C-alpha positions as CSV (number, residue, x, y, z in Angstrom):
1,X,87.5,137.2,54.0
2,X,89.2,140.4,55.0
3,X,91.9,141.8,52.7
4,X,95.0,143.1,54.4
5,X,97.4,145.4,52.5
6,X,100.3,147.5,53.6
7,X,101.3,150.1,51.0
8,X,104.6,152.0,51.2
9,X,106.2,153.9,48.3
10,X,104.4,153.6,45.0
11,X,100.9,152.1,45.0
12,X,101.1,148.8,43.0
13,X,98.4,146.7,41.4
14,X,97.8,144.0,44.0
15,X,94.8,141.8,43.8
16,X,91.9,144.1,43.1
17,X,93.8,147.4,43.7
18,X,93.6,149.7,40.8
19,X,96.3,152.3,40.6
20,X,98.1,153.7,37.6
21,X,97.8,151.6,34.4
22,X,99.4,152.1,31.1
23,X,98.5,153.9,27.8
24,X,100.5,155.7,25.2
25,X,97.8,158.3,24.6
26,X,98.7,161.7,25.9
27,X,95.6,163.9,26.5
28,X,97.5,167.0,25.4
29,X,98.1,165.6,21.9
30,X,94.5,164.4,21.2
31,X,93.5,167.7,19.6
32,X,92.8,171.3,20.4
33,X,89.9,172.3,18.2
34,X,86.4,172.9,19.3
35,X,85.3,169.7,17.5
36,X,87.3,167.6,20.0
37,X,84.9,168.5,22.7
38,X,81.8,167.3,20.9
39,X,78.6,169.2,21.8
40,X,80.3,171.0,24.7
41,X,81.0,174.7,24.1
42,X,82.8,177.4,26.1
43,X,79.5,179.1,27.0
44,X,77.5,179.8,30.2
45,X,74.7,177.3,31.2
46,X,71.9,177.2,33.6
47,X,73.0,176.1,37.1
48,X,73.6,172.3,37.3
49,X,73.2,172.3,33.5
50,X,69.4,172.4,34.2
51,X,69.7,168.7,34.9
52,X,67.7,167.2,37.9
53,X,70.1,164.3,38.3
54,X,73.1,166.7,38.6
55,X,71.2,168.9,41.0
56,X,70.4,165.9,43.2
57,X,74.2,165.4,43.8
58,X,74.6,169.0,45.1
59,X,71.9,168.7,47.8
60,X,72.8,169.0,51.5
61,X,71.8,165.3,51.9
62,X,74.7,164.2,49.8
63,X,77.4,165.6,52.1
64,X,76.8,166.9,55.6
65,X,79.2,169.2,57.5
66,X,80.4,167.9,60.8
67,X,81.5,170.0,63.9
68,X,84.2,167.5,65.0
69,X,85.2,168.1,68.6
70,X,88.6,166.8,67.9
71,X,89.3,169.9,65.8
72,X,89.8,171.7,69.1
73,X,92.9,169.5,69.8
74,X,96.1,171.4,70.4
75,X,97.7,169.2,67.7
76,X,95.4,170.9,65.0
77,X,96.4,174.4,66.3
78,X,100.1,173.5,66.3
79,X,100.0,172.2,62.8
80,X,98.0,175.2,61.4
81,X,100.5,177.6,63.1
82,X,103.6,175.8,61.8
83,X,105.9,177.5,59.3
84,X,105.2,174.8,56.8
85,X,101.9,173.1,57.9
86,X,101.6,169.4,56.9
87,X,97.9,168.9,56.2
88,X,96.1,166.5,53.8
89,X,92.5,166.4,52.7
90,X,91.1,162.9,52.1
91,X,87.9,161.5,50.6
92,X,87.1,157.9,51.5
93,X,84.0,156.2,50.0
94,X,82.9,152.6,50.5
95,X,79.9,150.4,49.4
96,X,78.2,149.5,46.1
97,X,79.8,152.1,43.9
98,X,78.0,150.7,40.9
99,X,74.7,151.5,42.6
100,X,73.1,148.2,41.8
101,X,69.5,148.6,43.0
102,X,69.1,144.8,43.0
103,X,71.4,144.5,46.1
104,X,69.3,144.3,49.3
105,X,71.7,142.7,51.8
106,X,73.6,145.0,54.1
107,X,77.4,145.1,54.2
108,X,78.9,146.3,57.5
109,X,81.7,148.8,56.9
110,X,82.1,150.0,60.4
111,X,85.7,150.7,61.1
112,X,88.6,152.8,62.3
113,X,91.0,155.3,60.8
114,X,94.2,155.8,62.8
115,X,97.2,158.2,62.4
116,X,100.3,157.0,64.1
117,X,101.0,160.6,64.9
118,X,98.6,163.5,64.4
119,X,94.9,164.2,64.2
120,X,92.1,162.8,62.0
121,X,89.4,165.5,61.7
122,X,86.0,164.8,60.0
123,X,84.8,167.6,57.8
124,X,81.8,166.0,56.2
125,X,79.9,162.7,56.2
126,X,78.9,161.4,52.8
127,X,75.4,159.8,52.4
128,X,75.2,158.8,56.1
129,X,71.7,157.6,56.9
130,X,70.4,158.8,60.3
131,X,70.1,156.0,62.8
132,X,72.2,153.6,60.7
133,X,75.4,155.4,60.0
134,X,77.2,157.6,62.6
135,X,80.5,158.7,64.1
136,X,81.4,157.2,67.5
137,X,82.5,159.6,70.3
138,X,86.0,161.0,69.9
139,X,86.7,160.9,73.7
140,X,87.2,158.1,76.2
141,X,85.5,157.4,79.5
142,X,87.5,160.1,81.2
143,X,86.4,162.7,78.7
144,X,89.8,162.9,77.0
145,X,89.7,163.3,73.2
146,X,92.0,161.1,71.1
147,X,92.3,163.0,67.8
148,X,94.5,160.4,66.2
149,X,91.7,157.7,66.1
150,X,88.4,157.9,64.4
151,X,85.7,155.2,64.8
152,X,82.4,155.1,62.9
153,X,79.5,152.8,62.2
154,X,78.4,152.4,58.5
155,X,76.3,149.8,56.6
156,X,75.4,149.9,52.9
157,X,73.2,147.9,50.5
158,X,72.9,149.2,46.9
159,X,74.5,152.6,47.7
160,X,77.7,153.9,49.4
161,X,78.8,156.0,52.4
162,X,81.9,157.9,53.0
163,X,83.9,160.6,54.8
164,X,85.7,163.8,53.9
165,X,88.7,164.3,56.3
166,X,91.6,166.5,57.1
167,X,94.8,164.9,58.4
168,X,97.1,167.0,60.5
169,X,100.7,165.9,61.0
170,X,102.7,167.8,63.7
171,X,106.4,168.5,63.2
172,X,108.9,165.9,64.6
173,X,112.6,165.9,65.2
174,X,112.8,162.2,64.6
175,X,112.8,160.2,61.4
176,X,109.6,158.4,62.4
177,X,107.5,157.3,59.4
178,X,103.9,158.5,60.0
179,X,101.3,156.1,58.7
180,X,97.5,156.1,58.2
181,X,95.7,152.8,58.9
182,X,92.2,152.0,57.7
183,X,90.6,149.0,59.4
184,X,87.2,147.4,58.8
185,X,85.7,143.9,58.6
186,X,86.3,143.9,54.8
187,X,89.7,145.4,54.5
188,X,92.8,146.5,56.4
189,X,95.3,149.0,54.7
190,X,98.2,151.1,55.9
191,X,99.5,154.1,53.9
192,X,102.8,155.8,54.3
193,X,101.9,159.5,54.9
194,X,104.0,160.5,51.8
195,X,101.6,158.8,49.6
196,X,98.8,161.1,50.7
197,X,100.3,163.9,48.6
198,X,98.7,162.5,45.5
199,X,96.7,159.3,46.5
200,X,94.2,157.8,44.0
201,X,93.2,154.2,44.4
202,X,90.1,152.0,44.1
203,X,89.9,148.5,45.7
204,X,87.2,146.0,44.7
205,X,86.0,143.8,47.6
206,X,83.6,141.7,45.5
207,X,79.9,141.5,44.7
208,X,79.9,145.1,43.5
209,X,81.4,146.5,46.7
210,X,84.5,148.6,46.6
211,X,86.3,151.3,48.5
212,X,87.8,154.5,47.1
213,X,90.7,156.5,48.6
214,X,91.8,159.9,47.4
215,X,93.9,162.6,49.0
216,X,96.0,165.6,48.2
217,X,98.1,168.0,50.2
218,X,96.1,170.9,51.6
219,X,97.1,174.5,51.9
220,X,94.3,176.8,53.4
221,X,95.6,179.7,51.3
222,X,95.5,177.9,47.9
223,X,92.3,177.3,45.9
224,X,93.8,175.9,42.7
225,X,93.4,172.2,43.6
226,X,90.4,170.1,44.6
227,X,88.4,167.0,43.9
228,X,85.4,165.9,41.8
229,X,82.9,163.1,42.2
230,X,79.7,161.8,40.6
231,X,78.3,159.2,38.3
232,X,79.9,157.3,35.4
233,X,77.4,155.3,33.4
234,X,75.2,155.2,30.3
235,X,72.2,157.1,29.1
236,X,68.9,155.5,27.8
237,X,70.5,155.0,24.4
238,X,73.6,153.3,25.8
239,X,76.0,156.2,25.3
240,X,78.7,156.7,27.9
241,X,78.1,159.7,30.1
242,X,79.4,161.2,33.4
243,X,78.3,164.1,35.6
244,X,79.1,165.3,39.1
245,X,80.4,167.9,41.5
246,X,83.5,170.1,41.2
247,X,84.8,170.5,44.7
248,X,87.3,173.0,46.2
249,X,90.3,172.1,48.4
250,X,88.2,173.1,51.4
251,X,85.5,170.7,50.5
252,X,83.2,173.4,49.2
253,X,81.0,173.0,46.2
254,X,82.5,175.1,43.4
255,X,80.3,173.9,40.5
256,X,79.3,170.9,38.4
257,X,80.7,169.0,35.4
258,X,79.1,167.0,32.6
259,X,80.6,164.9,29.8
260,X,80.6,161.9,27.6
261,X,83.0,158.9,27.3
262,X,83.5,156.4,24.5
263,X,85.8,155.3,21.7
264,X,86.8,157.6,18.8
265,X,87.3,156.7,15.2
266,X,90.9,155.7,15.8
267,X,90.0,153.4,18.6
268,X,91.2,155.7,21.4
269,X,89.1,155.5,24.6
270,X,88.4,159.2,25.2
271,X,86.1,161.5,27.2
272,X,85.1,165.2,26.8
273,X,83.0,167.5,28.8
274,X,82.6,170.9,30.5
275,X,82.8,172.5,34.0
276,X,80.6,175.3,35.2
277,X,80.4,177.2,38.5
278,X,77.4,177.0,40.9
279,X,75.8,179.9,38.9
280,X,76.3,178.2,35.5
281,X,79.2,180.4,34.4
282,X,81.6,178.7,32.1
283,X,84.9,177.6,33.8
284,X,86.5,175.1,31.5
285,X,86.3,172.4,28.9
286,X,87.8,169.0,29.7
287,X,89.2,166.3,27.5
288,X,91.3,163.2,28.0
289,X,91.5,159.4,27.9
290,X,90.3,156.5,30.0
291,X,91.3,152.9,30.5
292,X,89.6,149.9,32.3
293,X,90.8,146.6,33.8
294,X,89.0,143.6,35.1
295,X,85.6,142.1,34.2
296,X,82.2,142.1,35.8
297,X,81.9,143.5,39.3
298,X,85.7,143.7,39.6
299,X,86.1,145.9,36.5
300,X,87.4,149.4,37.4
301,X,89.2,152.1,35.5
302,X,91.1,155.4,35.5
303,X,90.9,158.6,33.6
304,X,93.2,161.5,32.9
305,X,92.8,164.6,31.0
306,X,93.3,168.4,30.6
307,X,91.3,171.4,31.5
308,X,91.0,174.1,28.8
309,X,89.9,177.7,28.9
310,X,87.6,179.4,26.3
311,X,90.6,179.9,24.0
312,X,91.2,176.1,24.1
313,X,94.5,176.6,25.9
314,X,95.3,173.9,28.5
315,X,95.2,175.4,32.0
316,X,95.2,172.4,34.2
317,X,94.7,168.7,34.7
318,X,92.2,166.2,36.1
319,X,92.4,162.5,36.8
320,X,90.8,159.8,38.9
321,X,89.1,156.5,38.9
322,X,85.6,155.0,38.2
323,X,83.3,152.0,38.5
324,X,81.2,151.9,35.4
325,X,77.4,151.7,35.7
326,X,74.7,150.4,33.4
327,X,72.5,153.5,33.3
328,X,72.7,157.3,33.9
329,X,72.0,157.1,37.6
330,X,74.5,154.3,38.4
331,X,78.3,154.0,38.4
332,X,80.7,156.2,40.3
333,X,83.8,158.3,39.6
334,X,86.1,160.3,41.9
335,X,89.0,162.5,40.8
336,X,91.2,165.4,41.5
337,X,91.8,168.6,39.6
338,X,94.5,171.2,39.5
339,X,94.8,174.5,37.7
340,X,98.2,176.0,37.1
341,X,100.0,173.2,39.0
342,X,103.1,172.1,37.0
343,X,103.8,169.1,39.4
344,X,100.4,167.5,39.3
345,X,101.9,164.1,38.3
346,X,101.9,165.2,34.6
347,X,104.3,162.3,33.8
348,X,101.8,159.6,35.0
349,X,100.1,157.6,32.2
350,X,96.9,155.7,32.5
Protein backbone atom coordinates (compact mmCIF):
# COMPACT_ATOMS: atom_id res chain seq x y z
CA UNK A 1 0.00 0.00 0.00
CA UNK A 2 1.28 3.45 -0.89
CA UNK A 3 2.26 5.75 1.96
CA UNK A 4 1.11 9.36 1.65
CA UNK A 5 2.72 12.07 3.76
CA UNK A 6 2.57 15.84 3.72
CA UNK A 7 5.40 17.50 5.62
CA UNK A 8 5.34 21.18 6.58
CA UNK A 9 7.51 22.82 9.22
CA UNK A 10 9.64 20.45 11.25
CA UNK A 11 9.95 16.85 10.07
CA UNK A 12 8.34 14.59 12.64
CA UNK A 13 8.65 10.89 13.28
CA UNK A 14 5.59 9.49 11.53
CA UNK A 15 5.27 5.79 10.79
CA UNK A 16 8.66 4.74 9.47
CA UNK A 17 9.99 8.28 8.96
CA UNK A 18 13.31 8.75 10.74
CA UNK A 19 14.22 12.36 11.44
CA UNK A 20 15.95 13.81 14.50
CA UNK A 21 15.99 11.50 17.53
CA UNK A 22 17.32 12.23 21.01
CA UNK A 23 20.64 11.75 22.79
CA UNK A 24 22.38 13.71 25.54
CA UNK A 25 25.82 13.01 24.07
CA UNK A 26 27.47 16.05 22.46
CA UNK A 27 30.17 15.04 19.98
CA UNK A 28 32.25 18.10 20.89
CA UNK A 29 32.63 16.86 24.48
CA UNK A 30 33.55 13.22 23.79
CA UNK A 31 37.30 13.96 23.73
CA UNK A 32 39.95 15.81 21.78
CA UNK A 33 43.03 13.58 22.04
CA UNK A 34 44.41 11.46 19.22
CA UNK A 35 43.33 8.31 21.08
CA UNK A 36 39.71 9.31 20.54
CA UNK A 37 40.13 8.61 16.82
CA UNK A 38 41.34 5.02 17.21
CA UNK A 39 43.73 3.97 14.47
CA UNK A 40 43.04 7.06 12.34
CA UNK A 41 45.84 9.63 12.25
CA UNK A 42 46.20 13.10 10.65
CA UNK A 43 48.47 11.77 7.90
CA UNK A 44 48.28 11.40 4.12
CA UNK A 45 47.13 8.10 2.59
CA UNK A 46 47.06 6.39 -0.76
CA UNK A 47 44.08 7.50 -2.88
CA UNK A 48 40.85 5.79 -1.73
CA UNK A 49 42.84 4.47 1.27
CA UNK A 50 44.18 1.88 -1.22
CA UNK A 51 40.87 0.06 -0.68
CA UNK A 52 39.18 -1.59 -3.69
CA UNK A 53 35.71 -1.34 -2.13
CA UNK A 54 36.10 2.42 -1.63
CA UNK A 55 37.52 2.84 -5.13
CA UNK A 56 34.45 1.07 -6.56
CA UNK A 57 32.20 3.78 -5.12
CA UNK A 58 34.13 6.49 -6.95
CA UNK A 59 33.79 5.00 -10.43
CA UNK A 60 31.82 6.72 -13.18
CA UNK A 61 29.21 3.95 -13.06
CA UNK A 62 28.12 5.00 -9.57
CA UNK A 63 26.93 8.47 -10.63
CA UNK A 64 26.57 9.63 -14.24
CA UNK A 65 26.36 13.29 -15.24
CA UNK A 66 23.24 14.34 -17.15
CA UNK A 67 22.86 17.12 -19.73
CA UNK A 68 19.29 18.02 -18.77
CA UNK A 69 17.61 20.07 -21.53
CA UNK A 70 15.44 21.73 -18.88
CA UNK A 71 18.59 23.50 -17.64
CA UNK A 72 18.15 25.85 -20.63
CA UNK A 73 14.85 27.09 -19.21
CA UNK A 74 14.57 30.87 -18.68
CA UNK A 75 13.56 30.06 -15.09
CA UNK A 76 17.04 28.68 -14.37
CA UNK A 77 18.71 31.74 -15.90
CA UNK A 78 16.45 34.12 -13.97
CA UNK A 79 17.19 32.42 -10.64
CA UNK A 80 20.94 32.28 -11.26
CA UNK A 81 20.96 36.02 -12.08
CA UNK A 82 18.82 37.05 -9.09
CA UNK A 83 20.38 39.20 -6.36
CA UNK A 84 19.79 36.39 -3.87
CA UNK A 85 19.38 33.17 -5.90
CA UNK A 86 17.24 30.51 -4.23
CA UNK A 87 18.76 27.19 -5.25
CA UNK A 88 18.79 23.85 -3.44
CA UNK A 89 20.79 20.74 -4.20
CA UNK A 90 19.05 17.45 -3.42
CA UNK A 91 20.04 13.78 -3.36
CA UNK A 92 17.20 11.24 -3.49
CA UNK A 93 17.98 7.50 -3.30
CA UNK A 94 15.46 4.63 -3.27
CA UNK A 95 15.56 0.84 -3.19
CA UNK A 96 17.13 -1.84 -1.00
CA UNK A 97 19.52 0.34 0.97
CA UNK A 98 20.70 -2.64 3.01
CA UNK A 99 21.90 -4.23 -0.26
CA UNK A 100 20.41 -7.63 0.59
CA UNK A 101 21.69 -9.91 -2.19
CA UNK A 102 18.92 -12.40 -1.43
CA UNK A 103 16.29 -10.03 -2.86
CA UNK A 104 15.45 -10.98 -6.45
CA UNK A 105 12.01 -9.44 -7.02
CA UNK A 106 11.88 -6.06 -8.74
CA UNK A 107 10.25 -3.08 -7.03
CA UNK A 108 8.93 -0.36 -9.34
CA UNK A 109 9.95 3.12 -8.16
CA UNK A 110 8.97 4.96 -11.33
CA UNK A 111 7.65 8.35 -10.35
CA UNK A 112 7.47 12.11 -10.55
CA UNK A 113 9.05 15.07 -8.80
CA UNK A 114 7.11 18.33 -9.12
CA UNK A 115 7.87 21.86 -7.96
CA UNK A 116 4.77 24.02 -7.56
CA UNK A 117 6.87 26.92 -8.90
CA UNK A 118 10.36 26.64 -10.34
CA UNK A 119 12.60 24.15 -12.14
CA UNK A 120 13.79 20.63 -11.24
CA UNK A 121 17.13 20.02 -12.98
CA UNK A 122 18.83 16.61 -13.03
CA UNK A 123 22.59 16.81 -12.46
CA UNK A 124 23.38 13.10 -12.10
CA UNK A 125 21.66 9.73 -12.14
CA UNK A 126 22.75 7.29 -9.41
CA UNK A 127 23.24 3.63 -10.34
CA UNK A 128 20.73 3.75 -13.21
CA UNK A 129 20.93 0.53 -15.26
CA UNK A 130 20.81 1.08 -19.05
CA UNK A 131 17.55 -0.12 -20.57
CA UNK A 132 15.85 -0.50 -17.19
CA UNK A 133 16.16 2.92 -15.54
CA UNK A 134 15.86 6.17 -17.47
CA UNK A 135 14.59 9.73 -17.46
CA UNK A 136 11.45 10.47 -19.46
CA UNK A 137 11.43 13.39 -21.95
CA UNK A 138 11.20 16.84 -20.36
CA UNK A 139 9.01 18.23 -23.16
CA UNK A 140 5.43 17.65 -24.29
CA UNK A 141 4.02 16.70 -27.73
CA UNK A 142 4.43 20.31 -28.88
CA UNK A 143 8.11 20.33 -27.96
CA UNK A 144 7.58 22.62 -24.95
CA UNK A 145 9.80 21.89 -21.93
CA UNK A 146 8.11 21.79 -18.53
CA UNK A 147 11.02 22.30 -16.10
CA UNK A 148 8.82 22.08 -13.00
CA UNK A 149 8.03 18.37 -13.58
CA UNK A 150 10.46 15.46 -13.76
CA UNK A 151 9.31 11.93 -14.69
CA UNK A 152 11.50 8.85 -14.59
CA UNK A 153 11.43 5.04 -14.75
CA UNK A 154 13.31 3.03 -12.12
CA UNK A 155 13.20 -0.56 -10.83
CA UNK A 156 15.38 -2.10 -8.13
CA UNK A 157 15.97 -5.53 -6.62
CA UNK A 158 18.84 -5.88 -4.10
CA UNK A 159 20.34 -2.50 -4.86
CA UNK A 160 19.21 1.13 -5.18
CA UNK A 161 18.84 3.94 -7.71
CA UNK A 162 18.68 7.68 -7.26
CA UNK A 163 19.02 11.21 -8.56
CA UNK A 164 21.09 14.27 -7.75
CA UNK A 165 19.08 17.40 -8.49
CA UNK A 166 19.21 21.17 -8.38
CA UNK A 167 15.98 23.00 -7.55
CA UNK A 168 15.56 26.59 -8.76
CA UNK A 169 12.93 28.82 -7.14
CA UNK A 170 12.20 32.09 -8.98
CA UNK A 171 11.38 35.24 -6.99
CA UNK A 172 7.71 36.00 -6.34
CA UNK A 173 5.80 39.04 -5.11
CA UNK A 174 3.14 36.85 -3.47
CA UNK A 175 3.18 34.85 -0.23
CA UNK A 176 2.69 31.60 -2.14
CA UNK A 177 4.18 28.58 -0.35
CA UNK A 178 6.36 26.67 -2.81
CA UNK A 179 6.25 22.89 -2.42
CA UNK A 180 8.12 19.90 -3.79
CA UNK A 181 6.06 16.74 -4.32
CA UNK A 182 7.47 13.25 -4.74
CA UNK A 183 5.06 10.68 -6.18
CA UNK A 184 5.61 6.97 -6.84
CA UNK A 185 3.68 3.71 -6.45
CA UNK A 186 5.25 3.24 -3.00
CA UNK A 187 5.10 6.71 -1.50
CA UNK A 188 3.71 10.21 -1.90
CA UNK A 189 5.34 13.12 -0.05
CA UNK A 190 5.12 16.90 -0.18
CA UNK A 191 7.80 19.15 1.32
CA UNK A 192 7.55 22.82 2.14
CA UNK A 193 10.43 24.43 0.25
CA UNK A 194 11.78 25.93 3.51
CA UNK A 195 12.59 22.42 4.69
CA UNK A 196 15.06 21.92 1.85
CA UNK A 197 17.51 24.25 3.57
CA UNK A 198 18.60 21.34 5.75
CA UNK A 199 16.60 18.20 4.87
CA UNK A 200 17.67 14.80 6.16
CA UNK A 201 15.11 12.00 6.31
CA UNK A 202 14.91 8.27 5.65
CA UNK A 203 11.62 6.41 5.13
CA UNK A 204 11.37 2.63 5.35
CA UNK A 205 8.81 1.15 2.96
CA UNK A 206 9.15 -2.45 4.14
CA UNK A 207 10.98 -5.64 3.11
CA UNK A 208 14.30 -3.80 3.19
CA UNK A 209 13.18 -1.02 0.82
CA UNK A 210 13.56 2.60 1.81
CA UNK A 211 13.94 6.06 0.35
CA UNK A 212 16.46 8.70 1.43
CA UNK A 213 15.95 12.47 0.98
CA UNK A 214 18.71 14.98 1.62
CA UNK A 215 19.10 18.59 0.55
CA UNK A 216 20.91 21.79 1.41
CA UNK A 217 20.77 25.35 0.11
CA UNK A 218 23.18 25.87 -2.77
CA UNK A 219 25.46 28.80 -3.49
CA UNK A 220 27.62 28.36 -6.62
CA UNK A 221 30.32 30.57 -5.05
CA UNK A 222 30.63 28.56 -1.80
CA UNK A 223 32.50 25.26 -1.42
CA UNK A 224 32.30 24.80 2.36
CA UNK A 225 29.22 22.56 2.33
CA UNK A 226 28.45 19.27 0.64
CA UNK A 227 27.31 15.70 1.10
CA UNK A 228 28.71 12.24 1.74
CA UNK A 229 27.42 8.76 0.92
CA UNK A 230 28.55 5.16 1.12
CA UNK A 231 28.33 1.90 3.07
CA UNK A 232 27.55 1.40 6.77
CA UNK A 233 28.06 -2.24 7.75
CA UNK A 234 30.42 -4.73 9.40
CA UNK A 235 33.75 -6.28 8.46
CA UNK A 236 34.52 -10.02 8.42
CA UNK A 237 35.15 -9.97 12.19
CA UNK A 238 31.82 -8.30 12.89
CA UNK A 239 33.26 -4.86 13.68
CA UNK A 240 31.26 -1.81 12.64
CA UNK A 241 32.75 0.04 9.68
CA UNK A 242 31.73 2.72 7.19
CA UNK A 243 33.31 4.15 4.07
CA UNK A 244 32.23 6.34 1.20
CA UNK A 245 32.52 9.48 -0.90
CA UNK A 246 33.06 13.07 0.22
CA UNK A 247 31.08 15.19 -2.25
CA UNK A 248 31.19 18.92 -2.91
CA UNK A 249 28.21 21.25 -3.13
CA UNK A 250 28.41 21.05 -6.92
CA UNK A 251 28.12 17.25 -6.83
CA UNK A 252 31.83 16.83 -7.56
CA UNK A 253 33.89 14.10 -5.89
CA UNK A 254 36.25 15.78 -3.42
CA UNK A 255 37.61 12.68 -1.70
CA UNK A 256 36.75 9.65 0.39
CA UNK A 257 36.20 8.82 4.05
CA UNK A 258 36.66 5.71 6.14
CA UNK A 259 35.77 4.94 9.74
CA UNK A 260 34.54 2.63 12.48
CA UNK A 261 31.40 2.65 14.62
CA UNK A 262 30.56 0.83 17.84
CA UNK A 263 30.10 1.32 21.60
CA UNK A 264 32.81 2.71 23.89
CA UNK A 265 33.64 1.62 27.44
CA UNK A 266 31.06 4.00 28.87
CA UNK A 267 28.28 2.62 26.67
CA UNK A 268 28.18 5.58 24.26
CA UNK A 269 27.42 4.74 20.64
CA UNK A 270 30.30 6.44 18.87
CA UNK A 271 32.10 6.58 15.53
CA UNK A 272 35.50 7.85 14.40
CA UNK A 273 37.22 8.11 11.06
CA UNK A 274 39.13 10.14 8.54
CA UNK A 275 38.59 12.14 5.35
CA UNK A 276 41.18 12.44 2.54
CA UNK A 277 41.04 14.20 -0.82
CA UNK A 278 41.08 12.41 -4.19
CA UNK A 279 44.90 12.30 -4.13
CA UNK A 280 45.07 10.89 -0.59
CA UNK A 281 46.02 14.13 1.14
CA UNK A 282 44.75 14.41 4.73
CA UNK A 283 41.74 16.72 5.09
CA UNK A 284 40.24 15.94 8.48
CA UNK A 285 39.52 13.51 11.30
CA UNK A 286 35.86 12.88 12.17
CA UNK A 287 34.25 11.79 15.40
CA UNK A 288 30.74 11.69 16.84
CA UNK A 289 27.76 9.67 18.01
CA UNK A 290 25.08 7.56 16.39
CA UNK A 291 21.63 6.28 17.39
CA UNK A 292 19.25 3.73 15.90
CA UNK A 293 15.52 3.06 16.06
CA UNK A 294 13.35 0.19 14.96
CA UNK A 295 14.05 -3.50 14.47
CA UNK A 296 14.72 -5.76 11.51
CA UNK A 297 14.30 -4.22 8.08
CA UNK A 298 12.65 -1.15 9.61
CA UNK A 299 15.70 -0.30 11.73
CA UNK A 300 17.37 2.95 10.74
CA UNK A 301 19.56 5.47 12.44
CA UNK A 302 21.20 8.88 12.47
CA UNK A 303 24.72 10.08 13.16
CA UNK A 304 26.21 13.46 14.05
CA UNK A 305 29.77 14.50 14.65
CA UNK A 306 32.57 17.00 14.24
CA UNK A 307 35.37 17.44 11.72
CA UNK A 308 38.84 18.12 13.17
CA UNK A 309 42.05 19.45 11.63
CA UNK A 310 45.54 18.05 12.21
CA UNK A 311 45.76 20.05 15.47
CA UNK A 312 42.57 18.30 16.68
CA UNK A 313 40.65 21.57 16.56
CA UNK A 314 36.98 21.28 15.50
CA UNK A 315 36.49 22.96 12.12
CA UNK A 316 33.11 21.68 10.99
CA UNK A 317 30.23 19.25 11.34
CA UNK A 318 28.78 16.24 9.59
CA UNK A 319 25.50 14.43 10.11
CA UNK A 320 23.15 12.08 8.31
CA UNK A 321 21.31 8.78 8.41
CA UNK A 322 22.03 5.11 7.73
CA UNK A 323 20.58 1.66 7.13
CA UNK A 324 22.88 -0.83 8.84
CA UNK A 325 24.20 -3.75 6.78
CA UNK A 326 25.50 -7.16 7.83
CA UNK A 327 28.83 -7.06 5.99
CA UNK A 328 31.40 -4.62 4.62
CA UNK A 329 29.71 -4.34 1.22
CA UNK A 330 26.17 -3.82 2.49
CA UNK A 331 24.33 -1.10 4.34
CA UNK A 332 23.99 2.53 3.38
CA UNK A 333 24.62 5.98 4.76
CA UNK A 334 24.07 9.48 3.46
CA UNK A 335 25.04 12.71 5.14
CA UNK A 336 25.96 16.34 4.86
CA UNK A 337 29.10 18.17 5.91
CA UNK A 338 29.99 21.78 6.57
CA UNK A 339 33.30 23.48 7.35
CA UNK A 340 33.19 26.83 9.11
CA UNK A 341 29.38 27.10 9.06
CA UNK A 342 28.15 28.27 12.49
CA UNK A 343 24.48 27.68 11.62
CA UNK A 344 24.71 24.07 10.49
CA UNK A 345 21.97 23.01 12.96
CA UNK A 346 24.51 22.73 15.77
CA UNK A 347 21.74 22.63 18.36
CA UNK A 348 20.15 19.50 16.89
CA UNK A 349 20.65 16.31 18.90
CA UNK A 350 20.51 12.76 17.65
